[in-house]
VMD Tcl script that builds the backbone (N, CA, C; Angstrom):
set m [mol new atoms 480]
animate dup $m
set s [atomselect $m all]
$s set {name element resname resid chain x y z} {
  {N N MET 1 A -54.394 43.691 10.926}
  {CA C MET 1 A -55.432 42.779 11.018}
  {C C MET 1 A -54.814 41.443 11.312}
  {N N THR 2 A -55.520 40.799 12.327}
  {CA C THR 2 A -55.163 39.428 12.773}
  {C C THR 2 A -55.784 38.536 11.755}
  {N N THR 3 A -54.956 37.459 11.516}
  {CA C THR 3 A -55.487 36.345 10.414}
  {C C THR 3 A -55.873 35.187 11.397}
  {N N HIS 4 A -57.108 34.647 11.024}
  {CA C HIS 4 A -57.626 33.582 11.709}
  {C C HIS 4 A -57.663 32.160 10.917}
  {N N ASN 5 A -57.133 31.174 11.495}
  {CA C ASN 5 A -57.000 29.933 10.709}
  {C C ASN 5 A -58.414 29.232 10.777}
  {N N ILE 6 A -58.814 28.813 9.419}
  {CA C ILE 6 A -60.166 28.204 9.368}
  {C C ILE 6 A -59.777 26.788 8.583}
  {N N LEU 7 A -60.319 25.759 9.259}
  {CA C LEU 7 A -60.288 24.433 8.724}
  {C C LEU 7 A -61.552 24.018 8.250}
  {N N ILE 8 A -61.728 23.628 6.886}
  {CA C ILE 8 A -62.979 23.278 6.481}
  {C C ILE 8 A -62.902 21.717 6.125}
  {N N LEU 9 A -63.887 20.935 6.617}
  {CA C LEU 9 A -63.769 19.606 6.689}
  {C C LEU 9 A -64.980 18.944 5.853}
  {N N CYS 10 A -64.694 18.013 5.063}
  {CA C CYS 10 A -65.566 17.117 4.307}
  {C C CYS 10 A -65.189 15.912 4.304}
  {N N THR 11 A -65.772 14.809 4.177}
  {CA C THR 11 A -65.344 13.411 4.142}
  {C C THR 11 A -64.295 13.169 3.112}
  {N N ALA 12 A -64.508 13.461 2.027}
  {CA C ALA 12 A -63.492 13.170 0.910}
  {C C ALA 12 A -62.503 14.235 0.662}
  {N N ASN 13 A -62.691 15.341 1.190}
  {CA C ASN 13 A -61.879 16.686 0.866}
  {C C ASN 13 A -61.442 16.591 -0.685}
  {N N SER 14 A -62.403 16.794 -1.542}
  {CA C SER 14 A -62.403 16.737 -2.978}
  {C C SER 14 A -63.118 17.775 -3.629}
  {N N ALA 15 A -64.178 18.355 -3.034}
  {CA C ALA 15 A -64.992 19.397 -3.597}
  {C C ALA 15 A -65.412 20.533 -2.711}
  {N N ARG 16 A -66.469 20.321 -1.803}
  {CA C ARG 16 A -66.804 21.612 -0.971}
  {C C ARG 16 A -65.661 22.122 -0.131}
  {N N SER 17 A -64.923 21.210 0.533}
  {CA C SER 17 A -63.889 21.728 1.446}
  {C C SER 17 A -62.772 22.358 0.886}
  {N N ILE 18 A -62.390 21.868 -0.436}
  {CA C ILE 18 A -61.283 22.378 -1.218}
  {C C ILE 18 A -61.754 23.837 -1.772}
  {N N ILE 19 A -63.008 23.927 -2.145}
  {CA C ILE 19 A -63.475 25.217 -2.696}
  {C C ILE 19 A -63.386 26.287 -1.454}
  {N N GLY 20 A -63.875 25.834 -0.265}
  {CA C GLY 20 A -63.829 26.581 0.922}
  {C C GLY 20 A -62.324 27.112 1.320}
  {N N GLU 21 A -61.427 26.142 1.069}
  {CA C GLU 21 A -60.070 26.440 1.514}
  {C C GLU 21 A -59.583 27.622 0.625}
  {N N VAL 22 A -59.756 27.546 -0.707}
  {CA C VAL 22 A -59.321 28.431 -1.731}
  {C C VAL 22 A -60.096 29.801 -1.466}
  {N N VAL 23 A -61.403 29.803 -1.374}
  {CA C VAL 23 A -62.185 30.993 -1.079}
  {C C VAL 23 A -61.598 31.626 0.208}
  {N N ALA 24 A -61.520 31.008 1.343}
  {CA C ALA 24 A -61.114 31.589 2.498}
  {C C ALA 24 A -59.687 32.167 2.373}
  {N N ASN 25 A -58.800 31.750 1.633}
  {CA C ASN 25 A -57.464 32.312 1.405}
  {C C ASN 25 A -57.629 33.587 0.608}
  {N N CYS 26 A -58.711 33.926 0.021}
  {CA C CYS 26 A -58.844 35.240 -0.790}
  {C C CYS 26 A -59.429 36.319 -0.004}
  {N N ILE 27 A -59.839 35.851 1.364}
  {CA C ILE 27 A -60.660 36.881 2.124}
  {C C ILE 27 A -59.636 37.535 3.239}
  {N N PRO 28 A -59.473 38.764 3.252}
  {CA C PRO 28 A -58.606 39.283 4.353}
  {C C PRO 28 A -59.054 38.898 5.683}
  {N N GLY 29 A -58.089 38.405 6.519}
  {CA C GLY 29 A -58.299 38.115 7.907}
  {C C GLY 29 A -58.514 36.535 7.903}
  {N N LEU 30 A -58.548 35.875 6.857}
  {CA C LEU 30 A -58.636 34.280 6.970}
  {C C LEU 30 A -57.566 33.572 6.366}
  {N N LYS 31 A -57.158 32.566 6.815}
  {CA C LYS 31 A -56.159 31.675 6.300}
  {C C LYS 31 A -56.997 30.140 6.198}
  {N N GLY 32 A -57.272 29.885 4.922}
  {CA C GLY 32 A -58.026 28.630 4.770}
  {C C GLY 32 A -57.246 27.326 4.720}
  {N N TYR 33 A -57.807 26.307 5.258}
  {CA C TYR 33 A -57.112 24.935 5.055}
  {C C TYR 33 A -58.404 24.015 4.841}
  {N N SER 34 A -58.081 22.798 4.363}
  {CA C SER 34 A -59.098 21.816 4.111}
  {C C SER 34 A -58.620 20.449 4.416}
  {N N ALA 35 A -59.483 19.600 4.798}
  {CA C ALA 35 A -59.158 18.165 4.919}
  {C C ALA 35 A -60.434 17.149 4.946}
  {N N GLY 36 A -60.161 15.888 4.870}
  {CA C GLY 36 A -61.171 15.103 5.099}
  {C C GLY 36 A -60.989 13.812 6.019}
  {N N SER 37 A -61.955 13.097 6.448}
  {CA C SER 37 A -61.852 11.955 7.220}
  {C C SER 37 A -61.364 10.718 6.348}
  {N N THR 38 A -61.772 10.726 5.244}
  {CA C THR 38 A -61.321 9.796 4.140}
  {C C THR 38 A -61.037 10.325 2.984}
  {N N PRO 39 A -60.030 11.030 2.842}
  {CA C PRO 39 A -59.683 11.786 1.532}
  {C C PRO 39 A -59.629 10.828 0.379}
  {N N ARG 40 A -60.281 11.401 -0.743}
  {CA C ARG 40 A -60.303 10.836 -2.049}
  {C C ARG 40 A -58.978 10.674 -2.646}
  {N N GLY 41 A -58.110 11.493 -2.393}
  {CA C GLY 41 A -56.749 11.396 -2.848}
  {C C GLY 41 A -56.484 12.312 -4.205}
  {N N GLU 42 A -57.611 12.904 -4.734}
  {CA C GLU 42 A -57.600 13.854 -5.763}
  {C C GLU 42 A -58.832 14.793 -5.677}
  {N N VAL 43 A -58.456 16.009 -6.239}
  {CA C VAL 43 A -59.414 16.974 -6.192}
  {C C VAL 43 A -60.491 16.838 -7.323}
  {N N ASN 44 A -61.746 17.031 -7.087}
  {CA C ASN 44 A -62.668 16.904 -8.060}
  {C C ASN 44 A -62.650 17.746 -9.258}
  {N N PRO 45 A -62.671 17.224 -10.376}
  {CA C PRO 45 A -62.435 18.195 -11.594}
  {C C PRO 45 A -63.465 19.339 -11.560}
  {N N GLY 46 A -64.628 19.088 -11.174}
  {CA C GLY 46 A -65.599 20.153 -11.135}
  {C C GLY 46 A -65.208 21.242 -10.269}
  {N N ALA 47 A -64.658 20.969 -9.082}
  {CA C ALA 47 A -64.137 21.897 -8.115}
  {C C ALA 47 A -63.138 22.809 -8.763}
  {N N LEU 48 A -62.107 22.035 -9.365}
  {CA C LEU 48 A -61.005 22.768 -10.118}
  {C C LEU 48 A -61.439 23.669 -11.193}
  {N N ALA 49 A -62.604 23.213 -11.942}
  {CA C ALA 49 A -63.051 24.098 -12.957}
  {C C ALA 49 A -63.705 25.378 -12.552}
  {N N VAL 50 A -64.507 25.242 -11.390}
  {CA C VAL 50 A -65.158 26.489 -10.951}
  {C C VAL 50 A -64.125 27.368 -10.417}
  {N N LEU 51 A -63.068 26.863 -9.706}
  {CA C LEU 51 A -62.206 27.798 -9.031}
  {C C LEU 51 A -61.313 28.422 -10.143}
  {N N SER 52 A -60.950 27.634 -11.240}
  {CA C SER 52 A -60.182 28.239 -12.323}
  {C C SER 52 A -60.963 29.314 -12.998}
  {N N ALA 53 A -62.251 29.105 -13.222}
  {CA C ALA 53 A -63.168 29.991 -13.949}
  {C C ALA 53 A -63.296 31.295 -13.080}
  {N N LYS 54 A -63.153 31.284 -11.881}
  {CA C LYS 54 A -63.293 32.422 -10.972}
  {C C LYS 54 A -61.776 33.118 -10.823}
  {N N GLY 55 A -60.778 32.559 -11.474}
  {CA C GLY 55 A -59.513 33.157 -11.448}
  {C C GLY 55 A -58.655 32.690 -10.273}
  {N N HIS 56 A -58.917 31.590 -9.522}
  {CA C HIS 56 A -58.008 31.084 -8.666}
  {C C HIS 56 A -56.956 30.218 -9.205}
  {N N ASP 57 A -55.782 30.299 -8.579}
  {CA C ASP 57 A -54.803 29.366 -8.925}
  {C C ASP 57 A -55.115 28.025 -8.197}
  {N N THR 58 A -55.076 27.007 -8.966}
  {CA C THR 58 A -55.474 25.573 -8.235}
  {C C THR 58 A -54.221 24.746 -8.262}
  {N N ARG 59 A -53.056 25.177 -8.643}
  {CA C ARG 59 A -51.805 24.412 -8.535}
  {C C ARG 59 A -51.575 24.172 -7.052}
  {N N GLY 60 A -51.236 22.846 -6.835}
  {CA C GLY 60 A -50.852 22.466 -5.469}
  {C C GLY 60 A -52.058 22.140 -4.557}
  {N N LEU 61 A -53.290 22.273 -5.082}
  {CA C LEU 61 A -54.503 21.634 -4.263}
  {C C LEU 61 A -54.359 20.251 -4.270}
  {N N ARG 62 A -54.635 19.675 -3.091}
  {CA C ARG 62 A -54.730 18.346 -2.813}
  {C C ARG 62 A -55.651 17.887 -1.849}
  {N N SER 63 A -56.088 16.651 -1.942}
  {CA C SER 63 A -56.962 16.010 -1.046}
  {C C SER 63 A -56.202 15.476 0.050}
  {N N LYS 64 A -56.388 15.910 1.351}
  {CA C LYS 64 A -55.708 15.422 2.478}
  {C C LYS 64 A -56.420 14.963 3.682}
  {N N SER 65 A -55.693 14.250 4.574}
  {CA C SER 65 A -56.416 13.871 5.747}
  {C C SER 65 A -56.507 14.867 6.821}
  {N N TRP 66 A -57.629 14.778 7.750}
  {CA C TRP 66 A -57.643 15.750 8.799}
  {C C TRP 66 A -56.759 15.467 9.892}
  {N N GLU 67 A -56.157 14.233 9.776}
  {CA C GLU 67 A -55.041 13.990 10.853}
  {C C GLU 67 A -53.754 14.813 10.539}
  {N N GLU 68 A -53.668 15.413 9.356}
  {CA C GLU 68 A -52.422 16.473 9.278}
  {C C GLU 68 A -52.705 17.667 10.238}
  {N N TYR 69 A -53.909 18.043 10.548}
  {CA C TYR 69 A -54.149 19.217 11.279}
  {C C TYR 69 A -54.367 18.973 12.703}
  {N N ALA 70 A -54.303 17.703 13.166}
  {CA C ALA 70 A -54.268 17.206 14.529}
  {C C ALA 70 A -52.953 16.737 15.193}
  {N N ALA 71 A -52.011 16.767 14.193}
  {CA C ALA 71 A -50.671 16.367 14.589}
  {C C ALA 71 A -49.908 17.453 15.120}
  {N N PRO 72 A -48.897 17.127 16.031}
  {CA C PRO 72 A -48.116 18.194 16.714}
  {C C PRO 72 A -47.355 18.879 15.568}
  {N N GLY 73 A -47.401 20.303 15.804}
  {CA C GLY 73 A -46.774 21.231 14.841}
  {C C GLY 73 A -47.627 21.764 13.780}
  {N N ALA 74 A -48.954 21.214 13.744}
  {CA C ALA 74 A -49.936 21.656 12.820}
  {C C ALA 74 A -50.298 23.080 13.100}
  {N N PRO 75 A -50.811 23.902 12.117}
  {CA C PRO 75 A -51.301 25.233 12.537}
  {C C PRO 75 A -52.366 25.339 13.412}
  {N N HIS 76 A -52.426 26.205 14.428}
  {CA C HIS 76 A -53.498 26.254 15.241}
  {C C HIS 76 A -54.791 26.710 14.485}
  {N N MET 77 A -55.886 26.100 14.641}
  {CA C MET 77 A -57.079 26.508 14.080}
  {C C MET 77 A -58.020 27.295 15.046}
  {N N ASP 78 A -58.529 28.363 14.458}
  {CA C ASP 78 A -59.438 29.072 15.296}
  {C C ASP 78 A -60.940 28.471 15.118}
  {N N VAL 79 A -61.160 28.142 14.032}
  {CA C VAL 79 A -62.617 27.591 13.634}
  {C C VAL 79 A -62.388 26.376 12.782}
  {N N VAL 80 A -63.157 25.326 13.080}
  {CA C VAL 80 A -63.276 24.192 12.135}
  {C C VAL 80 A -64.778 24.068 11.748}
  {N N ILE 81 A -64.905 24.030 10.404}
  {CA C ILE 81 A -66.185 24.071 9.827}
  {C C ILE 81 A -66.396 22.717 9.012}
  {N N THR 82 A -67.425 21.922 9.367}
  {CA C THR 82 A -67.899 20.781 8.595}
  {C C THR 82 A -68.892 21.267 7.533}
  {N N VAL 83 A -68.598 20.710 6.355}
  {CA C VAL 83 A -69.635 21.262 5.276}
  {C C VAL 83 A -70.397 20.024 4.608}
  {N N CYS 84 A -70.154 18.843 5.147}
  {CA C CYS 84 A -71.018 17.731 4.889}
  {C C CYS 84 A -71.664 17.059 5.948}
  {N N ASP 85 A -72.780 16.567 5.876}
  {CA C ASP 85 A -73.316 15.963 7.071}
  {C C ASP 85 A -72.636 14.607 7.614}
  {N N ASN 86 A -71.946 13.925 6.753}
  {CA C ASN 86 A -71.281 12.783 7.111}
  {C C ASN 86 A -70.072 13.100 7.932}
  {N N ALA 87 A -69.270 14.154 7.576}
  {CA C ALA 87 A -68.044 14.702 8.348}
  {C C ALA 87 A -68.569 15.158 9.665}
  {N N ALA 88 A -69.762 15.824 9.731}
  {CA C ALA 88 A -70.332 16.364 11.029}
  {C C ALA 88 A -70.622 15.350 12.035}
  {N N GLY 89 A -71.078 14.082 11.514}
  {CA C GLY 89 A -71.402 13.063 12.333}
  {C C GLY 89 A -70.256 12.114 12.906}
  {N N GLU 90 A -69.128 12.400 12.281}
  {CA C GLU 90 A -68.016 11.604 12.473}
  {C C GLU 90 A -67.273 12.035 13.746}
  {N N ALA 91 A -66.627 11.049 14.435}
  {CA C ALA 91 A -65.659 11.566 15.613}
  {C C ALA 91 A -64.483 12.181 15.142}
  {N N CYS 92 A -64.453 13.406 15.251}
  {CA C CYS 92 A -63.138 14.241 14.872}
  {C C CYS 92 A -62.167 14.021 15.599}
  {N N PRO 93 A -60.956 14.169 15.203}
  {CA C PRO 93 A -59.711 14.045 16.047}
  {C C PRO 93 A -59.708 15.288 17.148}
  {N N TYR 94 A -58.777 15.037 18.038}
  {CA C TYR 94 A -58.681 16.202 19.086}
  {C C TYR 94 A -57.923 17.387 18.148}
  {N N TRP 95 A -58.578 18.462 18.321}
  {CA C TRP 95 A -58.005 19.686 17.750}
  {C C TRP 95 A -57.213 20.569 18.666}
  {N N PRO 96 A -55.841 20.560 18.651}
  {CA C PRO 96 A -55.092 21.425 19.478}
  {C C PRO 96 A -55.624 22.847 19.572}
  {N N GLY 97 A -55.616 23.240 20.679}
  {CA C GLY 97 A -56.236 24.662 20.920}
  {C C GLY 97 A -57.602 24.865 21.176}
  {N N HIS 98 A -58.352 23.782 21.102}
  {CA C HIS 98 A -59.795 23.780 21.195}
  {C C HIS 98 A -60.538 24.703 20.364}
  {N N PRO 99 A -60.442 24.629 18.960}
  {CA C PRO 99 A -61.194 25.690 18.173}
  {C C PRO 99 A -62.556 25.618 18.205}
  {N N VAL 100 A -63.235 26.606 17.832}
  {CA C VAL 100 A -64.730 26.625 17.759}
  {C C VAL 100 A -65.029 25.546 16.582}
  {N N GLN 101 A -66.084 24.722 16.740}
  {CA C GLN 101 A -66.543 23.780 15.728}
  {C C GLN 101 A -67.870 24.116 15.339}
  {N N VAL 102 A -68.217 24.310 14.020}
  {CA C VAL 102 A -69.573 24.607 13.580}
  {C C VAL 102 A -69.939 23.671 12.322}
  {N N HIS 103 A -71.117 23.578 11.991}
  {CA C HIS 103 A -71.641 22.851 10.822}
  {C C HIS 103 A -72.341 23.724 9.793}
  {N N TRP 104 A -71.835 23.817 8.637}
  {CA C TRP 104 A -72.607 24.526 7.755}
  {C C TRP 104 A -72.797 23.398 6.506}
  {N N GLY 105 A -73.821 22.637 6.556}
  {CA C GLY 105 A -74.165 21.607 5.703}
  {C C GLY 105 A -74.469 22.011 4.315}
  {N N LEU 106 A -73.859 21.839 3.386}
  {CA C LEU 106 A -74.218 22.102 1.965}
  {C C LEU 106 A -74.149 20.813 1.054}
  {N N PRO 107 A -75.209 20.945 0.064}
  {CA C PRO 107 A -75.243 19.673 -0.748}
  {C C PRO 107 A -74.085 19.346 -1.532}
  {N N ASP 108 A -73.724 18.252 -1.831}
  {CA C ASP 108 A -72.546 17.773 -2.581}
  {C C ASP 108 A -72.701 17.938 -4.049}
  {N N PRO 109 A -71.986 18.959 -4.632}
  {CA C PRO 109 A -72.193 19.126 -6.094}
  {C C PRO 109 A -71.559 17.984 -6.931}
  {N N ALA 110 A -70.656 17.280 -6.383}
  {CA C ALA 110 A -70.115 16.110 -7.119}
  {C C ALA 110 A -71.024 15.044 -7.382}
  {N N VAL 111 A -72.168 14.972 -6.629}
  {CA C VAL 111 A -73.102 13.845 -6.947}
  {C C VAL 111 A -74.202 14.272 -8.020}
  {N N VAL 112 A -74.204 15.428 -8.440}
  {CA C VAL 112 A -75.209 15.817 -9.482}
  {C C VAL 112 A -74.551 15.218 -10.718}
  {N N GLU 113 A -75.548 14.473 -11.382}
  {CA C GLU 113 A -75.048 13.740 -12.691}
  {C C GLU 113 A -75.105 14.501 -14.017}
  {N N GLU 114 A -76.087 15.330 -14.202}
  {CA C GLU 114 A -76.212 15.968 -15.403}
  {C C GLU 114 A -75.194 17.181 -15.420}
  {N N MET 115 A -74.307 17.139 -16.502}
  {CA C MET 115 A -73.110 18.090 -16.629}
  {C C MET 115 A -73.555 19.545 -16.318}
  {N N ALA 116 A -74.554 20.079 -17.070}
  {CA C ALA 116 A -74.881 21.477 -16.863}
  {C C ALA 116 A -75.393 21.696 -15.437}
  {N N GLN 117 A -76.213 20.764 -14.811}
  {CA C GLN 117 A -76.677 20.972 -13.508}
  {C C GLN 117 A -75.555 20.850 -12.552}
  {N N GLN 118 A -74.531 20.053 -12.793}
  {CA C GLN 118 A -73.420 20.012 -11.977}
  {C C GLN 118 A -72.609 21.140 -11.917}
  {N N ARG 119 A -72.372 21.675 -13.066}
  {CA C ARG 119 A -71.644 23.042 -13.182}
  {C C ARG 119 A -72.267 24.143 -12.266}
  {N N ALA 120 A -73.809 24.156 -12.408}
  {CA C ALA 120 A -74.355 24.970 -11.664}
  {C C ALA 120 A -74.295 24.778 -10.091}
  {N N ALA 121 A -74.271 23.498 -9.741}
  {CA C ALA 121 A -74.124 23.100 -8.299}
  {C C ALA 121 A -72.776 23.624 -7.705}
  {N N PHE 122 A -71.879 23.367 -8.606}
  {CA C PHE 122 A -70.382 23.938 -8.126}
  {C C PHE 122 A -70.470 25.327 -7.999}
  {N N GLU 123 A -71.021 26.062 -8.882}
  {CA C GLU 123 A -71.088 27.469 -8.742}
  {C C GLU 123 A -71.985 27.953 -7.424}
  {N N ASP 124 A -73.002 27.257 -7.200}
  {CA C ASP 124 A -73.803 27.510 -6.028}
  {C C ASP 124 A -72.984 27.281 -4.672}
  {N N THR 125 A -72.273 26.226 -4.928}
  {CA C THR 125 A -71.460 25.824 -3.552}
  {C C THR 125 A -70.388 26.974 -3.493}
  {N N TYR 126 A -69.618 27.368 -4.532}
  {CA C TYR 126 A -68.632 28.415 -4.481}
  {C C TYR 126 A -69.299 29.713 -3.901}
  {N N PHE 127 A -70.407 30.143 -4.423}
  {CA C PHE 127 A -70.927 31.454 -3.963}
  {C C PHE 127 A -71.498 31.259 -2.400}
  {N N SER 128 A -71.985 30.168 -2.136}
  {CA C SER 128 A -72.532 29.923 -0.755}
  {C C SER 128 A -71.333 29.986 0.215}
  {N N LEU 129 A -70.216 29.341 -0.115}
  {CA C LEU 129 A -69.096 29.384 0.721}
  {C C LEU 129 A -68.443 30.786 0.919}
  {N N LYS 130 A -68.462 31.454 -0.263}
  {CA C LYS 130 A -67.865 32.848 -0.320}
  {C C LYS 130 A -68.596 33.764 0.520}
  {N N LYS 131 A -69.897 33.732 0.525}
  {CA C LYS 131 A -70.803 34.594 1.342}
  {C C LYS 131 A -70.659 34.408 2.747}
  {N N ARG 132 A -70.624 33.016 3.105}
  {CA C ARG 132 A -70.446 32.614 4.508}
  {C C ARG 132 A -69.283 32.894 5.140}
  {N N LEU 133 A -68.175 32.826 4.376}
  {CA C LEU 133 A -66.818 32.876 4.725}
  {C C LEU 133 A -66.452 34.434 4.863}
  {N N GLN 134 A -67.148 35.307 4.042}
  {CA C GLN 134 A -66.887 36.793 4.232}
  {C C GLN 134 A -67.745 37.105 5.494}
  {N N LYS 135 A -68.760 36.657 5.770}
  {CA C LYS 135 A -69.510 37.015 7.017}
  {C C LYS 135 A -68.620 36.560 8.239}
  {N N LEU 136 A -68.088 35.363 8.135}
  {CA C LEU 136 A -67.180 34.912 9.193}
  {C C LEU 136 A -66.051 35.790 9.461}
  {N N ALA 137 A -65.455 36.359 8.435}
  {CA C ALA 137 A -64.216 37.210 8.456}
  {C C ALA 137 A -64.613 38.560 9.225}
  {N N ASP 138 A -66.042 38.955 8.842}
  {CA C ASP 138 A -66.374 40.152 9.553}
  {C C ASP 138 A -66.679 40.032 11.051}
  {N N LEU 139 A -66.576 38.858 11.490}
  {CA C LEU 139 A -66.885 38.703 13.020}
  {C C LEU 139 A -65.680 39.298 13.880}
  {N N ASP 140 A -65.918 39.824 14.956}
  {CA C ASP 140 A -64.921 40.267 15.810}
  {C C ASP 140 A -64.459 39.225 16.724}
  {N N PHE 141 A -63.536 38.427 16.164}
  {CA C PHE 141 A -63.013 37.173 16.921}
  {C C PHE 141 A -62.426 37.591 18.203}
  {N N ASP 142 A -61.662 38.752 18.110}
  {CA C ASP 142 A -60.852 39.086 19.388}
  {C C ASP 142 A -61.732 39.425 20.507}
  {N N ASN 143 A -62.816 39.969 20.322}
  {CA C ASN 143 A -63.647 40.487 21.367}
  {C C ASN 143 A -65.015 39.450 21.599}
  {N N MET 144 A -64.753 38.237 21.216}
  {CA C MET 144 A -65.896 37.309 21.536}
  {C C MET 144 A -65.309 36.204 22.296}
  {N N THR 145 A -66.113 35.702 23.148}
  {CA C THR 145 A -65.928 34.449 23.818}
  {C C THR 145 A -66.023 33.204 22.811}
  {N N ALA 146 A -65.485 32.102 23.133}
  {CA C ALA 146 A -65.687 30.961 22.349}
  {C C ALA 146 A -67.063 30.609 22.131}
  {N N PRO 147 A -67.836 30.606 23.233}
  {CA C PRO 147 A -69.254 30.331 22.840}
  {C C PRO 147 A -70.005 31.274 21.948}
  {N N GLU 148 A -69.683 32.612 22.162}
  {CA C GLU 148 A -70.280 33.721 21.339}
  {C C GLU 148 A -69.687 33.621 19.891}
  {N N LEU 149 A -68.586 33.201 19.631}
  {CA C LEU 149 A -67.959 32.967 18.287}
  {C C LEU 149 A -68.707 31.748 17.678}
  {N N LYS 150 A -68.882 30.641 18.488}
  {CA C LYS 150 A -69.650 29.610 17.918}
  {C C LYS 150 A -70.920 29.878 17.613}
  {N N GLU 151 A -71.806 30.611 18.487}
  {CA C GLU 151 A -73.063 30.786 18.118}
  {C C GLU 151 A -73.182 31.861 16.886}
  {N N ALA 152 A -72.277 32.760 16.870}
  {CA C ALA 152 A -72.277 33.689 15.649}
  {C C ALA 152 A -72.005 32.991 14.395}
  {N N ALA 153 A -70.965 32.164 14.371}
  {CA C ALA 153 A -70.434 31.381 13.243}
  {C C ALA 153 A -71.632 30.400 12.700}
  {N N GLN 154 A -72.167 29.748 13.647}
  {CA C GLN 154 A -73.415 28.875 13.365}
  {C C GLN 154 A -74.434 29.646 12.629}
  {N N ALA 155 A -74.767 30.777 13.214}
  {CA C ALA 155 A -75.869 31.574 12.728}
  {C C ALA 155 A -75.519 32.119 11.329}
  {N N ILE 156 A -74.405 32.230 10.937}
  {CA C ILE 156 A -74.020 32.535 9.483}
  {C C ILE 156 A -74.800 31.615 8.549}
  {N N HIS 157 A -74.658 30.445 8.975}
  {CA C HIS 157 A -75.344 29.270 8.123}
  {C C HIS 157 A -76.799 29.086 8.250}
  {N N THR 158 A -77.339 29.331 9.447}
  {CA C THR 158 A -78.685 29.052 9.789}
  {C C THR 158 A -79.624 30.185 9.348}
  {N N ARG 159 A -79.085 31.325 9.410}
  {CA C ARG 159 A -79.832 32.631 9.257}
  {C C ARG 159 A -79.626 32.989 7.728}
  {N N ARG 160 A -78.700 32.668 7.064}
  {CA C ARG 160 A -78.468 33.100 5.564}
  {C C ARG 160 A -78.985 34.311 5.335}
}
mol reanalyze $m
mol bondsrecalc $m
mol representation Tube
mol addrep $m
């Protein structure tokens, strides 16, 4: 099975994109990465809590800049997914290899103030990304043109 590199972007790279990175790394055929345009510098405790509760190892997770993945020697990305509207509207760096870019806008669970509702929001984010990334892994990357892959990857979000 071919492994496809997936970069998940959010402005702060502290919650949604981190969750996506971890989930992608648990799906056969995907290798997940995450980054942000203005990384917060720390992973949101709510993201760590939901990942830990689902049995994921959270050691080594960090908030990082998208510049790491635009630099020479960075892993080649097959798909770049923005998960927040701010990151989708920003001018992204040049991605070596011209990966397919799609937007899967998801609400930010970190802005929910009431603790029980925030936990539920992180759970929703986790399951939303897991469902979408599994569908992405099921796509026949090797027999699709870049426009076909882009359309199919975007449809995963819009058709839910």
